[in-house]
LOTORVO-558561 format. One line per 8 residues: number of its first residue (from 0); their letters; for each residue x, y, z of N, C-alpha, C. Coordinates in steps of 0.1 Angstrom, whole numbers, plus 5000, padded with zeros to 4 digits. Example, Ala and Ser with C-alpha at 12.3 -4.5 7.8 and 13.67 -1.06 7.14 Angstrom:
REM LOTORVO-558561
0) as) 5132:4943:5078:5123:4955:5078:5132:4967:5078  5128:4978:5071:5137:4989:5071:5129:5000:5079
***
This chain:
REM LOTORVO-558561
0) mnsfrgpg) 4971:5002:4685:4975:4992:4686:4993:4993:4696  4991:4984:4711:5007:4988:4718:5010:4975:4722  5023:4967:4718:5024:4955:4724:5027:4954:4735  5029:4943:4748:5036:4946:4758:5047:4935:4760  5052:4930:4745:5064:4920:4744:5078:4927:4742  5079:4938:4745:5090:4941:4738:5099:4943:4749  5116:4948:4746:5123:4948:4755:5124:4950:4772  5114:4959:4772:5111:4962:4785:5099:4971:4786
8) lfrnrdfs) 5090:4974:4802:5080:4976:4803:5082:4991:4803  5091:4996:4800:5095:5010:4803:5090:5018:4787  5086:5006:4779:5085:5011:4765:5067:5012:4765  5060:5008:4774:5049:5014:4778:5045:5029:4779  5042:5034:4772:5043:5050:4776:5037:5049:4789  5025:5045:4787:5014:5047:4798:5015:5040:4811  5027:5034:4810:5031:5029:4827:5036:5038:4832  5047:5045:4819:5060:5053:4825:5053:5066:4829
16) lllsgqli) 5039:5070:4825:5033:5081:4827:5030:5076:4839  5017:5067:4843:5011:5062:4853:5022:5062:4866  5036:5055:4865:5043:5058:4876:5050:5067:4878  5050:5075:4870:5062:5089:4876:5049:5098:4879  5037:5100:4873:5030:5105:4886:5028:5098:4897  5027:5089:4898:5028:5086:4918:5039:5084:4922  5049:5087:4918:5062:5088:4922:5069:5100:4927  5060:5109:4918:5061:5124:4924:5049:5129:4935
24) savgdqah) 5040:5120:4932:5026:5122:4946:5029:5116:4955  5042:5105:4958:5041:5098:4972:5056:5109:4977  5063:5113:4968:5070:5121:4975:5066:5139:4981  5049:5141:4974:5045:5151:4978:5038:5146:4995  5037:5136:4991:5024:5129:5003:5036:5127:5015  5047:5123:5017:5057:5119:5024:5059:5133:5031  5061:5140:5024:5064:5160:5033:5049:5165:5036  5036:5157:5033:5027:5163:5036:5021:5157:5051
32) fmalpliv) 5025:5144:5051:5022:5135:5064:5035:5138:5078  5048:5145:5072:5055:5146:5082:5054:5161:5089  5043:5168:5077:5045:5181:5084:5033:5180:5091  5024:5172:5091:5008:5175:5093:5008:5175:5111  5013:5162:5113:5014:5165:5130:5018:5174:5135  5032:5179:5132:5040:5190:5137:5025:5204:5136  5021:5206:5127:5008:5217:5125:5000:5215:5137  4995:5202:5137:4987:5203:5150:4992:5205:5164
40) ltltgsat) 5005:5199:5165:5008:5201:5176:5011:5216:5180  5013:5222:5169:5020:5239:5169:4999:5244:5177  4989:5238:5167:4982:5247:5173:4974:5238:5186  4973:5230:5186:4966:5228:5201:4974:5220:5208  4987:5218:5206:4996:5213:5220:4995:5201:5222  4987:5192:5219:4979:5178:5217:4984:5165:5209  4989:5156:5218:4996:5145:5208:4985:5139:5204  4973:5137:5212:4960:5129:5207:4955:5131:5198
48) qagfvlgl) 4951:5149:5199:4945:5150:5185:4955:5148:5171  4970:5154:5171:4982:5152:5158:4979:5133:5158  4976:5127:5164:4975:5111:5160:4957:5110:5156  4949:5116:5157:4936:5116:5157:4936:5117:5140  4943:5132:5139:4940:5136:5125:4953:5127:5115  4962:5121:5117:4968:5108:5113:4961:5098:5109  4952:5094:5119:4944:5086:5119:4932:5085:5110  4927:5094:5108:4916:5100:5100:4916:5090:5083
56) gtlsflvf) 4927:5091:5081:4930:5086:5066:4925:5069:5067  4932:5064:5078:4929:5049:5077:4917:5045:5082  4911:5056:5094:4897:5054:5093:4885:5054:5082  4888:5065:5071:4877:5069:5059:4881:5055:5052  4896:5049:5050:4892:5035:5038:4888:5019:5049  4886:5024:5063:4877:5014:5070:4862:5014:5067  4860:5024:5064:4846:5029:5066:4842:5029:5051  4849:5035:5045:4844:5035:5031:4853:5025:5017
64) gliagalv) 4860:5016:5021:4868:5004:5015:4855:5000:5006  4847:4993:5015:4838:4982:5003:4833:4991:4998  4824:5002:5000:4816:5012:4989:4825:5014:4979  4842:5021:4983:4847:5023:4970:4852:5014:4960  4850:5006:4964:4856:4993:4955:4844:4993:4944  4830:4992:4951:4814:4989:4944:4818:5001:4933  4815:5013:4939:4820:5026:4930:4828:5024:4916  4842:5020:4919:4850:5021:4913:4848:5008:4900
72) drwdrkat) 4839:5000:4906:4840:4990:4898:4824:4995:4886  4818:5004:4888:4807:5011:4881:4809:5023:4873  4821:5032:4882:4823:5043:4870:4833:5042:4865  4839:5050:4856:4847:5050:4847:4863:5052:4858  4867:5043:4856:4881:5044:4865:4890:5052:4862  4890:5058:4852:4906:5068:4846:4897:5080:4854  4883:5084:4847:4878:5096:4853:4877:5097:4866  4876:5087:4875:4877:5085:4889:4887:5091:4895
80) miwcelgr) 4898:5087:4886:4914:5090:4895:4916:5104:4891  4915:5107:4880:4916:5125:4878:4904:5128:4885  4895:5129:4889:4886:5142:4898:4891:5139:4913  4899:5123:4917:4905:5118:4930:4917:5129:4934  4925:5130:4919:4932:5140:4923:4934:5154:4923  4924:5158:4912:4922:5173:4912:4912:5177:4928  4904:5169:4931:4902:5171:4947:4911:5172:4958  4919:5163:4955:4933:5162:4968:4941:5177:4968
88) tvltagva) 4938:5179:4955:4950:5194:4951:4942:5205:4957  4928:5206:4956:4919:5218:4960:4923:5217:4974  4918:5203:4980:4917:5203:4993:4930:5202:5001  4947:5200:4999:4958:5204:5001:4962:5218:5000  4958:5222:4987:4965:5236:4987:4956:5247:4994  4945:5243:4998:4936:5250:5005:4943:5252:5024  4950:5239:5026:4958:5244:5041:4968:5248:5035  4972:5249:5025:4988:5258:5022:4984:5273:5021
96) valwlnrl) 4975:5273:5016:4968:5291:5016:4965:5292:5027  4955:5283:5039:4951:5291:5051:4966:5292:5059  4974:5281:5060:4987:5283:5063:4993:5299:5063  4994:5298:5049:5003:5315:5046:4993:5324:5050  4977:5328:5053:4980:5335:5057:4973:5336:5076  4978:5326:5081:4974:5322:5095:4961:5321:5099  4952:5313:5093:4939:5310:5098:4938:5295:5092  4945:5290:5094:4945:5275:5094:4939:5270:5109
104) tvpqlyat) 4925:5262:5108:4918:5261:5121:4919:5241:5122  4918:5239:5136:4919:5222:5137:4904:5218:5125  4891:5222:5128:4880:5219:5122:4882:5217:5107  4895:5224:5097:4894:5222:5083:4907:5213:5082  4913:5212:5091:4925:5199:5091:4916:5185:5094  4908:5186:5101:4898:5174:5106:4891:5171:5092  4886:5182:5082:4876:5180:5074:4884:5178:5064  4894:5183:5063:4904:5178:5046:4912:5162:5048
112) avlagilt) 4915:5165:5061:4922:5147:5069:4906:5138:5058  4896:5139:5061:4883:5133:5064:4880:5130:5048  4881:5139:5040:4876:5140:5023:4888:5135:5018  4898:5140:5020:4916:5138:5012:4914:5121:5014  4908:5113:5029:4911:5101:5028:4902:5095:5018  4888:5103:5017:4879:5091:5010:4885:5088:4998  4890:5102:4990:4892:5107:4975:4906:5093:4976  4915:5090:4986:4924:5086:4984:4919:5073:4984
120) tlfqvant) 4910:5067:4990:4909:5053:4988:4903:5049:4975  4891:5059:4969:4887:5058:4955:4900:5055:4946  4909:5065:4949:4923:5063:4939:4930:5051:4938  4928:5050:4952:4941:5036:4955:4938:5024:4947  4922:5019:4951:4910:5007:4945:4912:5011:4931  4914:5022:4924:4909:5023:4913:4920:5022:4908  4935:5025:4909:4948:5020:4900:4949:5008:4901  4945:5002:4916:4951:4988:4912:4940:4979:4906
128) aalpnvvg) 4923:4983:4906:4920:4974:4893:4926:4977:4881  4928:4989:4879:4930:4995:4861:4943:4986:4862  4954:4984:4871:4965:4983:4866:4970:4973:4854  4962:4959:4857:4961:4949:4846:4957:4955:4833  4947:4962:4829:4943:4968:4818:4956:4978:4815  4961:4984:4819:4973:4992:4816:4988:4987:4810  4988:4976:4819:5002:4971:4812:5005:4956:4804  4988:4952:4809:4990:4934:4804:4991:4924:4814
136) prqlsaal) 4985:4914:4813:4990:4902:4821:5001:4898:4821  5011:4899:4814:5025:4890:4814:5032:4901:4820  5033:4913:4820:5039:4921:4829:5032:4930:4841  5021:4925:4844:5019:4931:4860:5026:4930:4869  5031:4914:4871:5043:4916:4885:5051:4922:4881  5060:4926:4871:5066:4934:4867:5063:4947:4872  5054:4952:4870:5047:4967:4867:5045:4966:4889  5039:4961:4892:5039:4960:4909:5054:4961:4914
144) gysqsaag) 5058:4947:4912:5075:4954:4914:5080:4968:4914  5078:4971:4903:5086:4985:4900:5076:4997:4909  5067:4992:4909:5056:5005:4920:5060:5005:4933  5067:4989:4938:5069:4988:4950:5080:4992:4954  5093:4997:4939:5108:4997:4947:5104:5013:4945  5098:5018:4939:5097:5036:4934:5088:5039:4949  5079:5030:4957:5075:5035:4970:5087:5033:4979  5096:5024:4980:5106:5022:4988:5119:5031:4986
152) avaifgss) 5120:5034:4976:5127:5046:4973:5126:5063:4978  5109:5064:4980:5103:5075:4984:5107:5072:5000  5102:5060:5005:5104:5061:5022:5122:5061:5023  5127:5059:5017:5146:5059:5019:5152:5076:5022  5145:5082:5008:5151:5096:5007:5142:5105:5007  5128:5102:5014:5120:5111:5012:5114:5118:5023  5120:5114:5038:5121:5112:5049:5131:5129:5049  5143:5129:5047:5151:5138:5044:5144:5156:5034
160) lagalyaa) 5143:5150:5026:5134:5159:5020:5119:5166:5026  5114:5163:5031:5104:5164:5038:5107:5174:5044  5120:5167:5054:5123:5181:5066:5131:5190:5062  5137:5190:5045:5142:5206:5042:5127:5207:5037  5119:5205:5028:5101:5212:5029:5098:5222:5037  5103:5216:5047:5092:5219:5063:5100:5232:5071  5115:5226:5070:5125:5243:5072:5123:5251:5062  5116:5250:5049:5118:5259:5044:5107:5272:5044
168) grsvpfav) 5094:5265:5052:5081:5268:5056:5072:5260:5060  5066:5265:5067:5048:5256:5072:5043:5253:5059  5040:5262:5052:5033:5257:5042:5037:5253:5030  5050:5247:5028:5060:5241:5018:5056:5230:5016  5056:5224:5025:5053:5209:5024:5035:5201:5018  5028:5218:5023:5015:5214:5017:5013:5219:5002  5018:5230:4997:5020:5235:4986:5026:5226:4973  5035:5220:4981:5044:5210:4972:5034:5197:4970
176) navsfavs) 5027:5195:4980:5017:5181:4976:5006:5185:4967  5004:5196:4972:4993:5200:4957:4995:5200:4948  5009:5209:4943:5014:5202:4929:5014:5189:4926  5016:5181:4931:5021:5167:4930:5006:5163:4929  4998:5165:4933:4982:5159:4930:4981:5163:4914  4986:5179:4914:4979:5182:4898:4986:5177:4886  5001:5174:4893:5006:5164:4878:5006:5148:4875  5001:5146:4889:4995:5131:4886:4982:5134:4878
184) aaslrlmg) 4974:5143:4880:4961:5141:4874:4966:5148:4858  4974:5154:4858:4977:5155:4845:4984:5148:4835  4990:5134:4843:4999:5121:4838:4986:5115:4835  4980:5109:4844:4964:5099:4838:4963:5108:4830  4957:5122:4827:4952:5126:4816:4953:5123:4800  4968:5122:4801:4979:5121:4790:4977:5104:4785  4970:5092:4794:4973:5083:4794:4962:5080:4782  4965:5070:4773:4957:5067:4766:4948:5049:4764
192) srfqmdrh) 4954:5047:4775:4950:5029:4775:4933:5031:4784  4930:5020:4779:4914:5020:4783:4915:5014:4803  4909:5017:4811:4911:5015:4823:4906:5007:4827  4892:5000:4819:4886:4987:4823:4879:4983:4808  4875:4971:4807:4866:4966:4797:4857:4973:4796  4851:4968:4785:4842:4977:4777:4828:4965:4784  4816:4973:4789:4808:4967:4793:4790:4966:4793  4795:4976:4779:4781:4976:4771:4771:4961:4772
200) gvptpsrl) 4756:4966:4775:4753:4952:4777:4753:4947:4790  4760:4952:4801:4763:4942:4809:4754:4946:4826  4740:4947:4829:4732:4953:4837:4741:4954:4853  4738:4967:4856:4745:4971:4868:4733:4969:4880  4737:4965:4890:4725:4963:4902:4724:4974:4906  4709:4978:4910:4706:4992:4913:4709:4996:4929  4713:4987:4935:4718:4988:4950:4733:4984:4951  4739:4995:4958:4757:4992:4958:4755:4981:4969
208) tteiregl) 4749:4976:4978:4749:4965:4989:4750:4953:4980  4745:4956:4972:4742:4937:4964:4757:4940:4954  4763:4949:4952:4775:4954:4942:4786:4943:4952  4787:4949:4960:4792:4944:4976:4792:4931:4977  4780:4925:4982:4779:4916:4986:4779:4905:4974  4782:4908:4960:4787:4895:4954:4800:4897:4949  4808:4906:4951:4824:4912:4950:4830:4900:4967  4820:4904:4973:4826:4894:4989:4821:4879:4984
216) gwlwrqpv) 4813:4876:4976:4809:4865:4975:4820:4857:4970  4823:4867:4955:4834:4862:4947:4847:4856:4959  4850:4867:4964:4862:4865:4971:4862:4855:4980  4849:4851:4989:4850:4841:4995:4852:4828:4990  4846:4826:4976:4847:4811:4970:4856:4808:4968  4872:4817:4968:4886:4810:4961:4896:4812:4973  4896:4798:4975:4900:4796:4988:4916:4797:4986  4925:4797:4983:4938:4805:4983:4939:4820:4987
224) irfltlis) 4930:4830:4978:4927:4842:4985:4925:4844:4996  4912:4835:4996:4905:4835:5013:4914:4834:5024  4920:4822:5023:4930:4817:5034:4944:4831:5033  4948:4834:5023:4958:4841:5023:4961:4857:5029  4946:4861:5028:4938:4875:5027:4940:4871:5048  4932:4863:5051:4931:4861:5064:4941:4858:5069  4956:4853:5065:4969:4854:5071:4974:4866:5072  4973:4869:5062:4982:4884:5061:4975:4899:5069
232) aadkvryg) 4960:4896:5073:4955:4901:5081:4962:4901:5096  4964:4890:5099:4966:4885:5109:4985:4888:5111  4991:4887:5102:5002:4894:5099:5004:4911:5100  4995:4911:5092:4993:4930:5097:4990:4933:5113  4984:4924:5121:4984:4928:5133:4996:4925:5137  5005:4918:5137:5022:4919:5142:5029:4932:5138  5026:4934:5122:5031:4942:5116:5028:4961:5121  5013:4958:5125:5011:4974:5133:5020:4977:5147
240) agylliit) 5018:4960:5152:5022:4966:5166:5042:4967:5168  5046:4964:5156:5063:4960:5156:5068:4976:5154  5061:4985:5150:5064:4995:5146:5070:5005:5158  5060:5008:5169:5064:5012:5178:5071:5006:5188  5071:4988:5187:5084:4981:5191:5095:4982:5190  5098:4987:5177:5111:4987:5173:5118:5001:5177  5109:5010:5176:5112:5022:5178:5114:5022:5197  5103:5013:5205:5110:5011:5221:5119:5004:5221
248) larqagas) 5127:4993:5217:5138:4985:5215:5148:4994:5215  5144:5003:5205:5160:5012:5200:5163:5018:5210  5155:5029:5214:5154:5039:5225:5158:5030:5238  5155:5018:5240:5164:5007:5252:5176:5007:5249  5181:5007:5235:5191:5004:5235:5204:5015:5232  5196:5030:5235:5203:5042:5234:5206:5047:5224  5192:5042:5214:5193:5051:5200:5195:5065:5198  5196:5074:5191:5194:5090:5193:5180:5086:5179
256) plwigvif) 5175:5100:5179:5162:5100:5167:5171:5097:5155  5185:5105:5154:5188:5097:5140:5193:5085:5140  5198:5076:5148:5197:5062:5146:5186:5055:5142  5174:5059:5150:5160:5055:5148:5154:5053:5131  5160:5065:5129:5156:5069:5113:5165:5061:5106  5179:5056:5109:5185:5045:5105:5183:5034:5101  5172:5030:5113:5167:5016:5112:5160:5016:5109  5151:5025:5107:5138:5026:5094:5140:5026:5078
264) sgaaigam) 5154:5035:5077:5162:5033:5065:5164:5017:5063  5169:5012:5070:5170:5000:5068:5163:4987:5062  5155:4992:5066:5137:4984:5070:5134:4987:5054  5135:5000:5046:5130:5008:5034:5140:5003:5024  5154:4999:5030:5163:4991:5018:5161:4976:5013  5157:4973:5026:5153:4957:5022:5146:4958:5013  5132:4962:5019:5116:4962:5011:5124:4966:4998  5135:4979:4995:5135:4979:4979:5144:4969:4974
272) agslvshr) 5153:4967:4978:5158:4948:4971:5147:4941:4971  5135:4938:4985:5126:4929:4978:5119:4931:4963  5117:4943:4967:5113:4948:4951:5115:4943:4942  5126:4947:4939:5133:4945:4924:5139:4932:4923  5134:4924:4928:5136:4907:4927:5122:4902:4922  5113:4908:4927:5101:4905:4934:5092:4896:4918  5094:4906:4907:5091:4901:4895:5098:4886:4892  5109:4882:4890:5115:4869:4888:5108:4860:4894
280) atrrfplg) 5111:4863:4907:5105:4854:4921:5090:4848:4921  5083:4864:4915:5069:4854:4915:5067:4846:4900  5075:4850:4890:5069:4844:4880:5076:4829:4876  5090:4826:4890:5096:4815:4888:5087:4803:4903  5088:4811:4908:5081:4801:4921:5069:4804:4926  5058:4790:4927:5047:4789:4935:5046:4802:4941  5032:4804:4944:5027:4815:4955:5026:4806:4969  5024:4799:4971:5024:4791:4983:5039:4790:4990
288) riavvmlw) 5046:4783:4980:5061:4783:4979:5066:4798:4989  5064:4810:4981:5068:4823:4981:5062:4827:5002  5049:4822:5001:5043:4825:5012:5043:4821:5025  5048:4804:5022:5053:4801:5032:5068:4806:5037  5077:4808:5025:5088:4811:5029:5090:4824:5037  5080:4836:5033:5079:4846:5040:5076:4843:5057  5067:4836:5056:5062:4835:5071:5071:4832:5080  5084:4815:5075:5089:4811:5081:5103:4821:5085
296) lealmfpl) 5107:4830:5075:5119:4837:5076:5115:4847:5087  5100:4854:5086:5102:4861:5094:5099:4856:5111  5095:4845:5109:5095:4839:5128:5104:4837:5129  5117:4835:5125:5127:4832:5128:5138:4846:5129  5136:4853:5122:5139:4866:5122:5135:4877:5128  5119:4878:5137:5113:4890:5141:5123:4886:5158  5122:4874:5162:5131:4873:5175:5145:4882:5178  5151:4884:5165:5164:4888:5165:5165:4905:5169
304) yalapnpl) 5155:4910:5172:5152:4921:5175:5152:4924:5191  5150:4912:5199:5152:4913:5211:5164:4908:5217  5173:4902:5206:5185:4901:5210:5197:4910:5203  5193:4916:5198:5200:4930:5191:5209:4941:5199  5221:4940:5201:5227:4945:5213:5229:4962:5207  5226:4960:5196:5228:4976:5196:5220:4982:5183  5217:4994:5181:5212:4998:5167:5216:4999:5155  5230:4996:5154:5239:4989:5139:5227:4975:5134
312) vlaavaaa) 5230:4969:5151:5221:4954:5145:5206:4951:5143  5200:4968:5150:5187:4963:5146:5183:4971:5133  5194:4979:5130:5189:4981:5111:5192:4967:5103  5202:4961:5108:5204:4947:5102:5196:4938:5100  5186:4940:5112:5176:4927:5112:5161:4934:5104  5162:4949:5107:5151:4954:5098:5152:4953:5083  5164:4955:5079:5163:4952:5065:5163:4937:5060  5171:4930:5067:5168:4912:5065:5154:4911:5063
320) eslvapvy) 5146:4913:5075:5134:4912:5080:5123:4919:5068  5127:4931:5061:5118:4935:5047:5124:4928:5036  5129:4918:5037:5134:4915:5021:5126:4909:5016  5116:4899:5023:5108:4889:5013:5096:4892:5013  5088:4900:5022:5077:4904:5025:5071:4913:5011  5081:4921:5005:5075:4923:4991:5074:4917:4983  5082:4903:4979:5079:4894:4971:5067:4889:4972  5064:4885:4986:5048:4879:4987:5042:4891:4982
328) avamtthq) 5041:4903:4984:5030:4914:4981:5026:4913:4970  5040:4916:4956:5035:4912:4944:5032:4901:4943  5033:4887:4945:5030:4873:4941:5018:4875:4944  5008:4875:4956:4996:4879:4963:4986:4885:4948  4994:4900:4950:4982:4910:4943:4983:4903:4933  4993:4899:4923:4994:4892:4909:4981:4881:4909  4985:4875:4915:4974:4864:4920:4961:4868:4919  4957:4876:4926:4945:4883:4929:4940:4888:4917
336) laitpdel) 4946:4897:4912:4942:4904:4895:4943:4897:4886  4950:4882:4888:4948:4876:4877:4938:4869:4872  4933:4864:4885:4923:4854:4886:4910:4864:4883  4908:4874:4891:4898:4884:4894:4888:4886:4882  4875:4886:4878:4872:4890:4867:4874:4907:4866  4876:4914:4855:4877:4929:4856:4866:4936:4858  4851:4931:4856:4846:4937:4867:4839:4937:4880  4845:4928:4885:4849:4929:4901:4862:4929:4908
344) rgratsav) 4872:4935:4900:4881:4942:4905:4886:4950:4919  4877:4960:4914:4876:4972:4926:4871:4967:4938  4860:4960:4935:4855:4952:4948:4864:4941:4956  4871:4930:4948:4876:4922:4955:4890:4934:4961  4900:4940:4955:4907:4944:4960:4901:4954:4972  4891:4962:4972:4890:4968:4984:4886:4957:4997  4882:4946:4995:4875:4940:5003:4888:4935:5009  4900:4930:5004:4911:4925:5009:4919:4937:5014
352) stlttgal) 4921:4950:5009:4927:4960:5012:4917:4965:5031  4904:4967:5028:4895:4970:5043:4899:4964:5053  4902:4946:5050:4905:4938:5063:4919:4939:5066  4925:4940:5057:4941:4941:5060:4944:4955:5066  4936:4964:5065:4942:4978:5070:4932:4977:5085  4923:4971:5086:4917:4971:5098:4925:4966:5108  4931:4955:5103:4939:4946:5109:4955:4955:5115  4961:4960:5106:4971:4969:5108:4967:4980:5121
360) sigtlagg) 4953:4985:5118:4952:4996:5129:4948:4990:5144  4941:4976:5145:4944:4968:5156:4955:4967:5161  4966:4964:5153:4978:4960:5157:4986:4972:5164  4984:4987:5158:4990:5001:5161:4984:5001:5175  4969:5002:5175:4965:5004:5188:4965:4996:5202  4969:4984:5196:4973:4975:5201:4988:4973:5210  4994:4980:5203:5011:4981:5203:5011:4986:5217  5011:4999:5221:5014:5005:5229:5007:5000:5245
368) alittlga) 4997:4996:5244:4992:4985:5257:5001:4977:5262  5004:4967:5247:5007:4955:5250:5024:4956:5258  5033:4970:5250:5047:4972:5255:5047:4974:5272  5032:4983:5273:5033:4989:5285:5028:4979:5297  5022:4964:5291:5021:4955:5301:5028:4942:5300  5035:4939:5288:5043:4931:5292:5062:4933:5292  5059:4943:5288:5072:4949:5281:5079:4945:5267  5088:4957:5259:5095:4953:5244:5096:4941:5246
376) kplvwlcg) 5103:4935:5250:5115:4923:5248:5101:4913:5247  5093:4909:5257:5085:4898:5260:5072:4899:5248  5072:4912:5242:5060:4913:5237:5070:4909:5217  5083:4911:5216:5090:4903:5208:5089:4891:5205  5088:4882:5216:5091:4866:5217:5077:4864:5212  5064:4872:5221:5053:4870:5213:5046:4874:5198  5053:4882:5191:5051:4883:5181:5057:4873:5174  5066:4867:5174:5076:4857:5168:5067:4846:5172
384) awllglal) 5063:4842:5178:5051:4826:5179:5039:4828:5177  5038:4843:5169:5025:4845:5167:5027:4844:5147  5036:4846:5148:5045:4844:5133:5049:4830:5128  5053:4822:5139:5055:4809:5140:5045:4802:5139  5031:4807:5142:5015:4796:5142:5011:4803:5131  5015:4812:5123:5007:4816:5112:5021:4809:5100  5029:4807:5103:5038:4796:5089:5035:4786:5094  5033:4775:5105:5026:4764:5105:5012:4764:5095
392) lttanrav) 5002:4769:5100:4983:4770:5094:4990:4770:5081  5003:4783:5073:5004:4782:5058:5007:4770:5051  5020:4763:5056:5026:4750:5055:5013:4740:5053  5005:4735:5063:4992:4727:5064:4982:4732:5054  4979:4744:5046:4972:4745:5036:4971:4736:5026  4966:4726:5017:4971:4723:5006:4967:4732:4994  4958:4738:4994:4952:4745:4986:4963:4755:4980  4967:4764:4991:4984:4772:4991:4995:4765:4987
400) rqappags) 4995:4753:4991:5006:4745:4984:5009:4744:4971  4996:4741:4965:4992:4737:4954:4989:4748:4942  4992:4759:4948:4988:4769:4939:5003:4773:4929  5000:4777:4916:5007:4778:4906:5015:4791:4909  5024:4793:4902:5032:4808:4903:5024:4820:4898  5026:4829:4901:5010:4841:4896:5016:4843:4883  5029:4842:4878:5035:4845:4867:5028:4835:4855  5025:4822:4859:5016:4812:4846:5004:4817:4845
408) lsqhqeai) 4996:4823:4857:4981:4826:4857:4981:4840:4851  4990:4850:4848:4989:4863:4836:4995:4855:4826  5000:4847:4822:5006:4841:4810:4993:4834:4804  4984:4828:4814:4971:4824:4806:4964:4829:4798  4961:4841:4812:4951:4850:4809:4957:4856:4797  4965:4862:4794:4970:4871:4783:4964:4860:4771  4971:4844:4771:4966:4838:4759:4952:4834:4759  4941:4839:4765:4927:4841:4765:4923:4853:4755
416) agetievt) 4931:4863:4761:4928:4878:4760:4934:4880:4742  4948:4872:4738:4953:4875:4728:4968:4882:4733  4980:4882:4723:4989:4888:4730:4993:4903:4726  4982:4908:4725:4984:4924:4725:4967:4932:4734  4972:4944:4738:4963:4947:4741:4957:4962:4738  4948:4966:4732:4942:4975:4723:4945:4990:4734  4952:5000:4728:4954:5008:4734:4945:5022:4731  4931:5028:4736:4924:5037:4730:4926:5051:4736
424) d) 4926:5059:4725:4929:5076:4727:4914:5077:4739
***
């Protein structure tokens, strides 16, 4: 018996194991994805091929995401996550060995990117779907906040470490990432929590398409999640274009590569600060109010990028603009997981992620063309107007305005389930 009402979330051994494994894996991923385009450029001399290899992971999520959600709801989630980590260990170690032997080829990199993308998709969906069962409803928002804070810390400090690893040897980042996946698999194996509820006696549809339609149908019947998912996807279009846009503005302001790194470190610091307060904000304020505040702040602050006179001010704007988004992300995910039946969590999570990931890809692809056509500063104002429209739509939506704090939903769910959650070996 493991109660989740102790003095702190980290008294939960299983969550500590889960978070530490994810943190180590995130450091390995940072090193991997910094080294990957450099390796492709060395092998081919083509920036196009480097971008294509990087984009294969996103493409895998778009193609496989809905299927992954259905499989995660059908399979044992813990076993699925362990096998995904072991598979990524083998794939990444294969790249490290091939580099060490000077036998790495572009087809191997393509195959690795596709297969690792599929395994990553399965892992991420299973991890999100399982989290409420690991930490309990009452501490779900805190667990999500800690996870985002850990990701923010890696974003701040991981780039320097990744550069040092690559400088030590071309194969070193991939070897480190392979070890990180193995450590993550070991931490999962040591966990005792059940990653899903008992489903004995519950019939499983014979077709994945039937399960996918069931998940999409349930999601569509939830007015708050449906609306905010569409708004989030529209915001991701702007976010995807914003990455290249900020780099372009920084270069126009005379920023060196080091200063460009400082600007994005500023954004990471702002996001980490938001993650640290996300649990309290999620439990105190209604989801609708958080969504409205985030969109209005983004709409008011994004145009400041066009007015920033130097890289230091750009970094300050990036930090301020990134502060509220993690609070919204935690509130939205807590709300979604709290009201989604356990047997549908994989499908609901994958549907939301597939839509927002697709929107992010569209924004990334369109960003370069729009900068070339309109110019960087006019595009900033266009993005500001886009965010203003999203803020107005969200403010006018009655269902969103009346949505309760996500924390209250978690408390209600815990009251139904009982004050404690069984942990089995």
